[in-house]
C-alpha positions as CSV (number, residue, x, y, z in Angstrom):
1,M,53.2,99.5,-106.9
2,S,51.3,99.9,-103.6
3,L,51.9,102.7,-101.2
4,S,50.8,102.7,-97.6
5,L,48.3,105.3,-96.5
6,D,50.6,106.2,-93.6
7,L,53.4,107.2,-96.0
8,L,51.0,109.3,-98.1
9,R,49.5,110.9,-95.0
10,T,52.9,111.8,-93.7
11,F,54.0,113.1,-97.1
12,L,50.9,115.3,-97.4
13,S,51.5,116.8,-93.9
14,V,55.1,117.7,-94.8
15,H,53.9,119.1,-98.1
16,R,51.3,121.3,-96.4
17,T,53.4,122.5,-93.6
18,G,56.7,122.8,-95.4
19,S,58.5,121.4,-92.4
20,I,59.5,118.0,-91.1
21,T,59.3,119.3,-87.6
22,A,55.8,120.8,-88.1
23,A,54.5,117.6,-89.8
24,A,55.9,115.5,-86.9
25,Q,54.0,117.7,-84.4
26,T,50.8,117.6,-86.4
27,L,50.9,113.8,-86.8
28,G,52.2,113.0,-83.3
29,L,55.3,111.3,-84.6
30,S,59.0,111.9,-84.0
31,Q,61.1,113.9,-86.5
32,P,63.2,110.8,-87.4
33,A,60.0,108.8,-88.1
34,V,58.7,111.4,-90.4
35,T,62.1,111.7,-92.2
36,A,62.2,107.9,-92.6
37,Q,58.7,107.8,-94.0
38,V,59.5,110.5,-96.5
39,K,62.7,108.7,-97.6
40,S,60.7,105.4,-98.0
41,L,58.2,107.1,-100.2
42,E,60.9,108.7,-102.3
43,A,62.6,105.4,-102.7
44,A,59.4,103.7,-103.7
45,L,58.6,106.4,-106.3
46,G,62.2,106.6,-107.5
47,R,62.4,110.4,-107.3
48,P,63.0,113.2,-104.7
49,L,60.0,114.9,-103.3
50,F,61.5,117.6,-101.2
51,D,64.6,119.8,-101.3
52,R,66.1,120.4,-97.9
53,L,66.4,124.1,-96.9
54,P,68.1,125.8,-94.0
55,R,64.6,126.1,-92.5
56,G,62.1,123.5,-93.7
57,V,61.7,121.8,-97.0
58,A,60.5,122.9,-100.5
59,P,58.4,120.5,-102.6
60,T,59.7,119.4,-106.0
61,P,57.3,119.5,-109.0
62,A,56.8,115.7,-108.5
63,A,55.7,116.4,-104.9
64,D,53.2,119.1,-106.0
65,E,51.7,116.7,-108.5
66,L,51.5,113.9,-106.0
67,A,49.8,116.2,-103.4
68,R,47.3,117.3,-106.0
69,R,46.3,113.7,-106.8
70,V,46.2,112.3,-103.3
71,A,45.0,115.2,-101.1
72,P,41.2,114.9,-102.0
73,A,41.1,111.2,-101.3
74,L,43.0,111.4,-98.0
75,D,41.0,114.3,-96.8
76,A,37.7,112.5,-97.7
77,L,38.9,109.4,-95.9
78,G,39.9,111.5,-92.8
79,A,36.4,113.1,-92.8
80,V,34.7,109.6,-92.9
81,V,36.9,108.4,-90.0
82,G,36.2,111.6,-88.1
83,E,32.4,111.2,-88.5
84,E,32.4,107.5,-87.4
85,L,34.7,107.9,-84.4
86,P,33.6,109.8,-81.2
87,A,35.4,113.1,-80.7
88,E,38.1,112.3,-78.2
89,R,40.2,115.4,-78.4
90,A,39.4,119.1,-77.9
91,V,39.6,121.7,-80.6
92,H,42.4,124.2,-79.9
93,L,41.6,127.7,-80.9
94,G,43.8,130.8,-80.7
95,G,43.3,134.5,-81.0
96,P,43.3,137.9,-79.3
97,A,42.0,137.6,-75.8
98,E,39.6,140.4,-76.0
99,Y,37.9,139.3,-79.2
100,I,37.8,135.7,-78.2
101,C,36.1,136.6,-74.9
102,E,33.8,139.2,-76.2
103,R,32.7,137.6,-79.5
104,V,33.8,134.0,-79.9
105,V,33.1,132.4,-76.6
106,P,29.4,133.4,-76.5
107,L,29.0,132.3,-80.2
108,L,30.2,128.8,-79.5
109,T,27.7,128.1,-76.7
110,P,25.5,125.7,-78.8
111,L,28.5,123.6,-79.8
112,V,29.7,123.2,-76.2
113,R,26.2,122.2,-75.2
114,D,26.4,119.5,-77.9
115,G,29.6,118.1,-76.3
116,V,32.3,119.8,-78.3
117,R,35.4,120.3,-76.2
118,L,37.4,123.6,-76.7
119,R,40.7,124.9,-75.5
120,F,41.7,128.5,-76.0
121,R,45.1,130.2,-76.3
122,F,45.7,133.9,-76.3
123,G,48.6,135.7,-77.9
124,L,50.0,137.7,-80.8
125,S,48.9,136.6,-84.3
126,D,52.4,135.8,-85.5
127,D,53.0,133.4,-82.7
128,L,49.6,131.8,-82.9
129,L,49.8,131.3,-86.7
130,A,53.2,129.6,-86.2
131,D,51.6,127.2,-83.7
132,L,48.7,126.6,-86.2
133,A,51.1,125.7,-89.0
134,A,53.0,123.4,-86.5
135,G,49.8,121.6,-85.5
136,R,49.6,122.9,-82.0
137,L,46.4,124.8,-82.8
138,D,43.5,123.9,-85.0
139,L,42.0,127.4,-85.7
140,V,43.3,130.9,-85.3
141,I,41.5,134.2,-85.4
142,S,44.3,136.5,-86.7
143,T,44.5,140.3,-86.9
144,I,47.0,140.0,-89.7
145,R,46.7,138.2,-93.1
146,P,48.3,134.8,-92.8
147,R,51.1,134.1,-95.3
148,L,52.4,130.7,-94.0
149,R,52.7,127.7,-96.2
150,G,50.0,125.1,-95.4
151,V,47.7,127.7,-93.8
152,R,44.4,128.9,-95.4
153,A,42.5,132.0,-94.2
154,E,39.4,133.9,-95.0
155,P,38.6,137.5,-94.1
156,L,36.1,137.3,-91.4
157,Y,35.3,140.7,-89.9
158,D,36.3,144.4,-89.9
159,E,36.8,145.9,-86.6
160,E,36.4,149.7,-86.4
161,F,38.5,151.8,-84.1
162,V,37.3,154.7,-82.0
163,L,39.2,157.4,-80.1
164,V,37.4,157.6,-76.8
165,A,37.4,159.3,-73.4
166,A,35.2,159.4,-70.3
167,P,33.0,162.5,-70.1
168,D,34.4,163.1,-66.6
169,L,37.9,163.5,-68.1
170,L,36.8,166.4,-70.3
171,V,35.0,168.0,-67.4
172,R,38.1,167.8,-65.2
173,L,40.3,169.2,-68.0
174,P,38.1,172.0,-69.4
175,H,41.1,173.9,-70.7
176,V,41.9,171.1,-73.2
177,E,40.0,171.3,-76.5
178,R,39.0,168.0,-78.0
179,A,41.2,168.7,-81.0
180,D,44.2,169.3,-78.8
181,L,44.8,165.6,-78.3
182,A,48.5,165.9,-77.7
183,H,47.9,167.3,-74.2
184,L,45.6,164.4,-73.1
185,P,47.1,161.4,-71.3
186,L,47.2,158.3,-73.4
187,I,46.2,154.8,-72.2
188,A,47.9,152.2,-74.4
189,Y,48.0,148.5,-75.0
190,A,51.8,148.5,-75.4
191,E,54.7,150.9,-75.2
192,D,54.9,151.4,-78.9
193,L,51.3,152.4,-79.1
194,P,50.3,149.9,-81.9
195,I,46.6,150.7,-82.1
196,I,47.0,154.4,-81.4
197,R,49.8,154.6,-83.9
198,R,47.6,153.1,-86.7
199,Y,44.7,155.4,-85.8
200,W,47.0,158.5,-85.9
201,R,48.4,157.6,-89.2
202,T,45.0,157.1,-90.8
203,M,43.3,160.1,-89.2
204,F,46.1,162.7,-88.9
205,G,48.7,161.4,-91.4
206,R,51.4,161.3,-88.8
207,R,52.7,159.2,-85.8
208,P,51.7,160.2,-82.3
209,T,54.4,162.2,-80.5
210,A,53.2,161.5,-77.0
211,T,54.2,158.6,-74.8
212,A,51.7,156.5,-72.9
213,Q,50.7,157.6,-69.4
214,V,49.5,154.1,-68.6
215,V,50.2,150.8,-70.4
216,I,47.9,147.8,-69.9
217,P,48.5,144.7,-72.1
218,D,44.8,143.9,-72.3
219,L,42.3,146.0,-74.1
220,R,39.7,145.3,-71.5
221,G,42.0,146.8,-69.0
222,V,42.5,149.8,-71.3
223,L,38.8,150.2,-71.5
224,N,38.4,150.2,-67.8
225,A,41.2,152.8,-67.4
226,V,39.5,155.1,-69.9
227,L,36.1,154.6,-68.1
228,A,37.8,155.6,-64.8
229,G,39.0,158.8,-66.4
230,L,42.7,158.0,-66.5
231,G,43.1,159.2,-70.1
232,V,42.1,158.7,-73.7
233,S,42.7,155.7,-76.0
234,V,41.8,154.0,-79.3
235,L,39.6,150.9,-78.9
236,P,37.8,148.6,-81.3
237,S,34.1,149.4,-81.4
238,Y,33.0,145.9,-80.4
239,L,34.6,146.5,-77.1
240,C,33.3,150.0,-76.3
241,D,30.1,150.4,-78.3
242,R,27.8,149.7,-75.3
243,D,29.6,152.3,-73.2
244,L,29.4,154.8,-76.0
245,A,25.6,154.2,-76.4
246,A,25.1,154.5,-72.6
247,G,27.1,157.8,-72.5
248,R,29.8,156.4,-70.3
249,L,32.3,157.2,-73.1
250,V,32.4,159.9,-75.7
251,A,34.1,159.7,-79.1
252,L,36.6,162.4,-79.6
253,A,36.5,162.1,-83.4
254,E,33.7,161.0,-85.8
255,P,35.3,160.3,-89.2
256,E,33.2,159.5,-92.2
257,V,35.2,156.3,-92.8
258,P,36.7,155.1,-89.4
259,P,40.0,153.3,-89.4
260,I,39.5,149.5,-89.5
261,N,41.5,146.3,-89.2
262,T,40.5,143.1,-90.9
263,G,40.4,139.8,-88.9
264,Y,40.9,136.4,-90.5
265,L,39.9,132.9,-89.6
266,A,42.9,130.6,-90.3
267,I,43.1,126.9,-90.6
268,R,45.7,124.3,-91.8
269,S,45.1,122.9,-95.2
270,G,43.4,119.6,-94.8
271,A,42.4,120.2,-91.1
272,Q,38.7,120.2,-92.1
273,A,39.0,116.4,-92.6
274,D,38.5,116.4,-88.8
275,A,34.7,116.6,-88.5
276,T,34.8,118.5,-85.2
277,V,37.3,121.1,-86.4
278,A,35.3,121.5,-89.6
279,R,32.1,122.0,-87.5
280,V,33.7,124.7,-85.3
281,H,35.2,126.4,-88.4
282,A,31.9,126.5,-90.2
283,H,30.1,127.8,-87.1
284,L,32.6,130.6,-86.6
285,S,32.7,131.5,-90.3
286,E,28.9,131.9,-90.4
287,G,28.4,133.4,-87.0
288,L,31.2,136.0,-87.0
289,R,30.3,137.2,-90.6
290,G,26.8,137.8,-89.3
């Protein structure tokens, strides 16, 4: 019995994404076309490959075995094709705006000079990972551990958090002790104080009771607000270490073990068969670890 590569490729995409819809988006096909190809393969094999669920599909044991056998060969073939054909499409990369702009963009300069085309998308990790699984992104820098079917991730970096203020603020509020943080105006990324809340729990064992004086949905804006003396905030060290070293900011606490958050580099299973995606992935993995 001979099976076409198209059927196997479609099957593998459905198996990896756990969704007919996501596989269709990844392959650039319609959902009916993907469904028809899966049914054709099931008919040829004489056994069901997927159980339909309210959301997505679940592979049968036969599907898991087939994927194990065909994935290495299909990925190797995709890599050969990717190396032989010129790169016609851009690599789509998502992540937090601040980290992408501060750390990732400068790191990718050599690849851009070599002709690699890049497209960036900013947003929350949950949304970006969903787009990655659906094939709308090639790589995602995530601030949460990915747990989606068909997505692989490696821990890439640990960002430390620092409670900071401008020296001018402490001069203007001499009656406020550094330890009396409840009386200092807070500058936050969002109304629910996500970064500040995590810092407070780690450092003080409780949630912050104050509400934000100023909310700016961009950490670079939060940094500028703190530098201008509007209040205090918690920022990742990569964003404020230069200002701390220059004395434009002061750290209001110096814990022996600062609160951290781990960042991950996520990619769809099999996506490294695309030589350009694999190159960007390897470059980021090596560079950001360093």
